[in-house]
C-alpha positions as CSV (number, residue, x, y, z in Angstrom):
1,M,-16.5,-29.8,-10.6
2,V,-15.5,-28.3,-13.9
3,L,-12.7,-25.6,-14.3
4,K,-14.5,-23.0,-16.7
5,A,-13.1,-21.7,-19.9
6,S,-11.6,-17.9,-19.5
7,G,-13.8,-15.2,-21.2
8,A,-10.6,-13.4,-22.4
9,A,-10.1,-14.2,-26.1
10,R,-8.7,-17.9,-26.9
11,T,-7.6,-19.0,-30.2
12,A,-9.1,-22.3,-31.3
13,G,-5.9,-24.3,-31.1
14,A,-5.0,-23.3,-27.3
15,V,-8.2,-24.2,-25.9
16,V,-9.2,-27.5,-24.7
17,A,-12.8,-29.3,-24.1
18,L,-13.3,-28.6,-20.2
19,A,-16.3,-30.7,-19.6
20,A,-14.0,-34.1,-19.0
21,L,-11.7,-31.7,-16.4
22,L,-13.6,-32.8,-12.9
23,A,-13.2,-31.5,-9.9
24,A,10.4,-8.1,-12.8
25,C,11.1,-9.9,-9.7
26,G,11.6,-8.2,-7.5
27,D,1.2,-0.6,-3.4
28,G,-5.5,2.4,2.6
29,G,-7.7,3.4,2.3
30,G,-6.2,5.5,-0.5
31,D,-7.4,4.0,-4.0
32,A,-4.6,4.9,-6.3
33,E,-5.3,4.7,-10.4
34,P,-4.4,1.6,-11.5
35,S,-1.7,1.2,-14.1
36,V,-3.4,-1.4,-15.8
37,S,-3.0,-1.3,-19.8
38,T,-6.4,-0.3,-21.3
39,A,-5.3,-2.1,-24.7
40,S,-7.1,-5.2,-23.6
41,T,-9.2,-8.1,-24.8
42,T,-11.5,-8.2,-21.3
43,S,-14.6,-6.6,-20.7
44,G,-15.1,-3.2,-19.2
45,P,-17.2,-2.2,-16.3
46,T,-20.0,-4.6,-17.3
47,S,-19.5,-8.1,-18.7
48,P,-21.1,-9.1,-22.0
49,S,-23.6,-11.1,-20.3
50,G,-25.0,-8.0,-18.1
51,T,-23.0,-8.6,-14.7
52,A,-23.4,-5.6,-12.8
53,K,-20.9,-3.7,-12.3
54,P,-19.2,-4.7,-8.9
55,R,-19.9,-2.8,-5.9
56,A,-16.8,-0.7,-4.7
57,V,-14.6,-2.2,-2.1
58,K,-12.8,-1.1,1.0
59,L,-10.4,-2.6,2.9
60,T,-9.3,-1.8,6.6
61,V,-6.3,-2.9,8.4
62,A,-8.0,-4.4,11.7
63,G,-5.1,-5.8,13.4
64,T,-1.8,-7.7,13.3
65,V,-2.0,-11.4,13.6
66,A,1.5,-11.7,14.6
67,T,5.0,-10.4,14.3
68,G,8.8,-11.3,13.6
69,V,7.9,-14.1,11.4
70,E,11.0,-14.4,8.8
71,V,10.1,-14.1,5.3
72,P,6.6,-15.9,5.4
73,W,5.5,-17.4,2.2
74,G,3.1,-20.0,2.3
75,L,0.2,-19.6,4.6
76,A,-2.7,-22.2,5.1
77,F,-5.6,-22.5,7.0
78,L,-6.5,-25.4,9.3
79,P,-10.2,-26.8,9.9
80,D,-10.0,-25.0,14.0
81,K,-9.3,-21.6,12.0
82,S,-5.7,-21.8,13.3
83,A,-2.8,-21.4,10.4
84,L,0.4,-23.0,9.3
85,V,3.2,-20.6,8.0
86,A,6.1,-21.2,6.0
87,E,9.5,-19.5,6.6
88,R,11.4,-19.1,3.5
89,D,14.7,-19.4,4.6
90,S,14.8,-20.8,7.8
91,G,12.6,-24.1,6.4
92,K,10.4,-23.9,9.8
93,V,6.8,-24.3,9.7
94,K,5.1,-22.2,12.3
95,L,1.5,-22.2,13.7
96,I,-0.7,-19.3,14.3
97,A,-3.4,-20.0,17.1
98,G,-4.9,-16.9,18.5
99,D,-2.1,-14.3,19.3
100,K,0.7,-17.5,19.7
101,V,3.1,-18.5,17.1
102,T,4.5,-21.7,17.9
103,E,7.1,-23.8,15.5
104,V,5.8,-27.4,14.7
105,G,9.1,-28.3,12.9
106,T,11.7,-27.6,9.8
107,V,11.4,-29.1,6.6
108,P,14.2,-31.2,5.8
109,G,16.3,-30.4,2.6
110,V,15.3,-26.9,1.8
111,D,18.0,-25.0,0.3
112,S,17.4,-21.3,0.6
113,S,18.3,-18.8,-2.3
114,S,17.3,-15.2,-3.5
115,E,13.6,-16.9,-4.4
116,G,14.3,-19.9,-3.0
117,G,13.3,-22.0,-0.2
118,L,10.2,-23.5,1.4
119,L,7.8,-22.1,-0.4
120,G,3.9,-22.9,-0.9
121,L,2.1,-24.9,1.8
122,A,-1.6,-26.6,1.4
123,V,-3.7,-28.5,4.1
124,D,-5.1,-32.1,2.6
125,P,-9.3,-31.2,2.1
126,K,-9.9,-33.9,4.1
127,Y,-7.8,-33.1,7.1
128,P,-8.1,-34.4,9.6
129,A,-9.3,-37.7,8.3
130,R,-6.2,-37.4,6.0
131,P,-3.7,-35.6,8.5
132,Y,-1.6,-34.3,5.7
133,V,-0.2,-31.0,4.6
134,Y,1.9,-30.4,1.5
135,A,4.9,-28.2,1.0
136,Y,6.9,-26.9,-2.2
137,Y,10.2,-26.4,-1.5
138,S,13.9,-25.7,-3.3
139,T,16.7,-28.4,-2.6
140,G,20.2,-27.9,-4.1
141,N,18.9,-29.8,-7.1
142,D,15.5,-29.2,-7.8
143,N,12.0,-27.6,-6.6
144,R,9.9,-30.5,-5.1
145,I,6.6,-31.2,-3.5
146,A,6.3,-33.3,-0.3
147,R,3.7,-34.5,2.1
148,F,3.8,-34.4,5.8
149,T,1.9,-35.5,8.7
150,Y,0.5,-32.8,11.1
151,Q,-0.6,-34.1,14.0
152,D,-0.1,-33.3,17.8
153,G,1.1,-29.8,16.8
154,R,4.1,-31.2,14.9
155,I,5.0,-32.1,11.1
156,A,6.6,-35.6,10.7
157,S,6.9,-38.6,8.2
158,P,8.1,-36.3,5.2
159,E,7.3,-38.2,1.5
160,V,8.2,-36.4,-1.7
161,I,5.6,-36.9,-4.2
162,L,6.8,-35.1,-7.0
163,D,10.4,-33.9,-7.9
164,G,12.2,-32.9,-10.8
165,I,10.7,-29.3,-11.2
166,P,13.4,-26.9,-12.5
167,M,15.2,-24.8,-9.8
168,S,17.7,-22.1,-9.9
169,A,18.1,-18.7,-7.5
170,I,15.3,-16.9,-9.0
171,H,11.9,-18.2,-11.1
172,N,10.9,-21.0,-8.7
173,G,7.1,-20.6,-8.7
174,G,6.2,-22.1,-5.4
175,R,2.3,-21.7,-4.8
176,L,0.2,-24.5,-3.8
177,R,-3.9,-24.5,-4.0
178,F,-6.2,-27.6,-3.7
179,G,-9.1,-27.0,-6.2
180,P,-12.8,-27.7,-5.7
181,D,-12.1,-30.9,-7.7
182,G,-10.0,-32.1,-4.8
183,F,-6.8,-32.0,-6.8
184,L,-3.5,-30.1,-6.1
185,Y,-2.3,-27.3,-7.9
186,A,1.3,-26.0,-8.2
187,G,2.5,-22.9,-9.9
188,T,5.9,-23.3,-11.0
189,G,8.7,-21.1,-12.8
190,D,11.0,-21.1,-15.5
191,G,14.0,-21.7,-13.4
192,S,15.9,-19.2,-15.1
193,D,15.5,-21.3,-18.6
194,R,13.3,-19.5,-21.1
195,P,12.5,-22.6,-23.1
196,N,11.1,-24.6,-20.2
197,S,8.1,-23.0,-20.6
198,Q,7.3,-24.1,-23.7
199,N,9.0,-27.6,-23.4
200,D,6.0,-30.2,-23.1
201,D,8.5,-32.6,-21.0
202,S,9.8,-29.8,-18.5
203,L,7.6,-29.1,-15.6
204,G,9.3,-25.5,-15.7
205,G,6.9,-22.7,-16.7
206,K,3.4,-24.6,-15.9
207,I,0.5,-25.0,-13.6
208,L,0.7,-28.7,-12.1
209,R,-2.6,-30.2,-11.6
210,I,-1.9,-33.8,-9.5
211,T,-3.4,-36.2,-7.1
212,T,-2.2,-36.1,-3.5
213,E,0.3,-38.9,-4.4
214,G,2.0,-36.8,-7.2
215,K,0.5,-38.5,-10.3
216,A,-1.0,-36.6,-12.9
217,A,-5.1,-35.8,-12.3
218,P,-7.1,-37.7,-14.2
219,D,-8.1,-35.7,-17.9
220,N,-5.2,-33.5,-17.7
221,P,-4.7,-32.5,-21.1
222,G,-2.2,-35.1,-23.0
223,G,-2.5,-37.0,-19.8
224,R,0.6,-34.7,-18.4
225,L,1.3,-33.4,-15.0
226,W,0.4,-29.9,-16.3
227,I,-3.0,-27.9,-17.4
228,S,-1.1,-25.0,-18.9
229,K,2.2,-23.6,-19.9
230,G,4.1,-20.8,-21.3
231,H,4.3,-18.8,-18.1
232,R,7.3,-17.3,-16.5
233,N,7.1,-17.7,-12.7
234,V,3.5,-18.4,-11.5
235,Q,3.3,-16.6,-8.1
236,G,-0.2,-17.1,-7.0
237,L,-3.1,-19.4,-7.5
238,A,-6.9,-18.9,-6.5
239,F,-10.1,-20.3,-7.6
240,A,-13.7,-18.5,-7.9
241,G,-15.7,-21.2,-7.8
242,S,-14.3,-23.7,-10.7
243,Q,-12.2,-21.0,-12.2
244,L,-8.8,-20.8,-12.0
245,Y,-7.3,-17.9,-11.5
246,A,-2.9,-17.0,-11.5
247,A,-0.5,-14.0,-10.9
248,E,2.4,-14.3,-12.9
249,F,5.9,-12.1,-13.0
250,G,6.9,-10.4,-15.9
251,Q,10.1,-9.9,-17.1
252,D,11.0,-5.9,-17.5
253,T,7.5,-4.7,-18.7
254,W,4.3,-6.5,-18.0
255,D,3.1,-8.4,-15.0
256,E,-0.1,-10.1,-15.5
257,L,-3.6,-12.0,-13.8
258,N,-4.3,-14.9,-16.2
259,A,-7.8,-16.5,-15.9
260,I,-6.7,-20.2,-16.7
261,T,-8.3,-22.4,-19.7
262,P,-6.5,-26.0,-19.3
263,G,-4.5,-26.6,-22.4
264,A,-3.4,-22.9,-23.2
265,N,-0.2,-21.7,-23.7
266,Y,0.1,-18.3,-22.2
267,G,2.9,-16.9,-24.2
268,W,6.5,-16.7,-22.4
269,P,9.0,-16.3,-23.4
270,A,7.5,-15.2,-27.4
271,V,5.2,-12.7,-25.3
272,E,4.8,-10.5,-22.0
273,G,1.6,-9.3,-21.6
274,I,-1.2,-8.6,-23.8
275,S,-0.1,-9.3,-27.2
276,Q,-3.2,-10.6,-28.9
277,L,-0.7,-13.4,-30.9
278,D,-2.2,-15.9,-32.3
279,G,-2.1,-19.6,-30.3
280,M,-1.4,-17.4,-27.1
281,A,-4.0,-16.8,-24.1
282,D,-3.8,-13.2,-23.2
283,P,-4.0,-12.0,-19.6
284,I,-7.1,-10.5,-18.1
285,A,-5.0,-7.6,-16.7
286,Q,-1.5,-6.7,-16.5
287,W,0.6,-3.9,-14.6
288,R,3.7,-2.1,-15.0
289,T,6.5,-4.3,-12.7
290,S,7.1,-1.4,-10.8
291,D,3.4,-1.5,-10.0
292,A,2.8,-4.8,-9.0
293,S,5.6,-7.9,-9.1
294,P,3.0,-10.0,-7.6
295,S,2.8,-12.8,-5.6
296,G,0.0,-14.4,-3.7
297,I,-3.5,-14.0,-4.7
298,T,-7.0,-15.2,-3.3
299,F,-10.5,-14.9,-4.1
300,A,-13.4,-13.2,-1.9
301,Q,-16.3,-11.2,-2.5
302,G,-16.3,-10.9,-6.3
303,Y,-12.5,-9.9,-6.3
304,I,-9.1,-11.4,-6.4
305,F,-7.1,-9.9,-4.4
306,M,-3.1,-9.8,-5.2
307,A,-0.3,-9.2,-3.0
308,G,2.5,-7.0,-4.7
309,L,6.1,-7.1,-4.0
310,R,8.0,-4.2,-5.7
311,G,4.9,-2.6,-5.8
312,E,4.1,-2.5,-2.0
313,R,0.5,-2.5,-2.5
314,L,-2.6,-4.8,-2.5
315,W,-4.4,-5.0,-5.5
316,A,-8.5,-5.7,-5.8
317,I,-9.5,-7.2,-9.3
318,P,-13.1,-7.7,-9.6
319,V,-13.9,-10.7,-11.6
320,A,-16.7,-12.7,-12.9
321,E,-16.7,-15.9,-15.0
322,G,-12.9,-15.8,-16.1
323,R,-13.5,-12.0,-17.0
324,R,-12.4,-8.9,-15.3
325,T,-15.6,-6.8,-14.6
326,G,-14.2,-3.5,-13.4
327,K,-10.9,-1.4,-13.0
328,P,-8.4,-2.8,-10.4
329,V,-7.8,-0.7,-7.8
330,A,-4.9,-0.5,-5.3
331,F,-4.6,-0.1,-1.4
332,F,-2.1,0.3,1.1
333,T,0.6,1.5,-1.1
334,K,3.9,1.9,0.4
335,Q,2.2,1.8,3.8
336,F,3.6,-1.7,4.9
337,G,6.6,-2.6,2.2
338,R,6.7,-5.6,-0.1
339,L,3.6,-7.6,0.2
340,R,3.7,-11.8,-0.4
341,T,0.8,-13.7,1.0
342,V,-2.7,-12.8,0.8
343,E,-5.6,-15.6,1.9
344,A,-9.1,-15.4,2.6
345,A,-9.5,-16.3,6.4
346,P,-12.5,-18.3,7.8
347,D,-13.9,-15.4,9.6
348,G,-14.2,-13.5,6.5
349,S,-11.2,-11.2,6.6
350,L,-8.0,-11.5,4.8
351,W,-4.7,-12.6,6.0
352,L,-2.1,-10.5,4.6
353,T,1.9,-11.0,5.1
354,T,4.8,-8.5,4.6
355,S,8.1,-9.5,3.1
356,N,10.4,-7.1,4.1
357,T,12.9,-9.8,5.8
358,D,13.6,-11.2,2.2
359,G,16.8,-9.3,1.4
360,R,15.1,-6.8,-0.7
361,A,14.0,-4.1,1.7
362,T,15.0,-2.4,5.0
363,P,12.8,-4.6,7.7
364,K,10.5,-2.2,9.7
365,P,10.0,-2.8,13.4
366,G,8.1,-6.1,13.9
367,D,8.9,-7.2,10.4
368,D,7.7,-9.8,9.2
369,R,3.8,-9.3,10.2
370,I,0.6,-11.0,9.4
371,L,-1.9,-8.2,8.8
372,R,-5.8,-8.9,9.4
373,V,-7.8,-6.8,7.0
374,T,-11.5,-6.4,7.0
375,I,-13.7,-5.9,3.6
376,T,-16.6,-3.8,3.0
377,H,-18.6,-2.6,0.7
């Protein structure tokens, strides 16, 4: 499996050959006009290759999967269609099976903060033959990725596979995603130290691509643990086929959706949003921070779906081959509060989590909740 190059403008120095690559922080129905910059290097409604304009999408909240979950962050489905959910502040992992929510264990050593704690979760692609669950979490000294066994309804036998990721009260990144190549991808933040993002020796402000043992995946640029740099705070990762997309918190002006090209530099802290600066890769879409402050993303039916925290909305962005193929559309604006994580469920729906118990909102009855969202055209 090959990571495809982005269709966005790239300079020769920012792009590496892909043939060898195998498999400010903190809004239905109604379609809000997106505050997306038009000064973009991306395609318009029709891509240069002649891809047809995407069919309009409609999202409907079909029900509530769970209530009373405290600051849900990572969410990962198991082969039996149940799901594991990480609670950021408590460090607990909970199982959602049908209408039941059950605690399956607590990750040791979690030190929660304004944006730190138990963050991303990922299930081993060979589960249950390899009965492992991976977690990204903050300690008092760093951010780490650990592997746990998940058997008989319990997580156990923690093993840290990678540590030393910069940590602070904010800008911890934290999303985990297995790629179609079988390797584990992790989005990190700059740990509130801007130079980390450009420092090749730091794991901060990067997208990591590692083995399940925590080593650099084969053919990573320069043999490093990471495949891209110049990120401020990567909060969402999603694959559309072999193309990786990433959502990123901006500082004061622009939040970003990037199509990731291995070896590329995404500009932080020199630039924020679309800059057309030589040697820097531009996002395929950008938003005012008040309309997004993005967290989790997922891909389904030709769209990247992106949850917004401060923006309190779910964005639907049509994409193809690393390009945006139409205007983003906002759903559920201000209806459910802060939205943290969105994942494509096995039944074709989306699971969408609120984040109103994270200290930056007034919780509503039942918060935090996980909503089931159906997609129609």
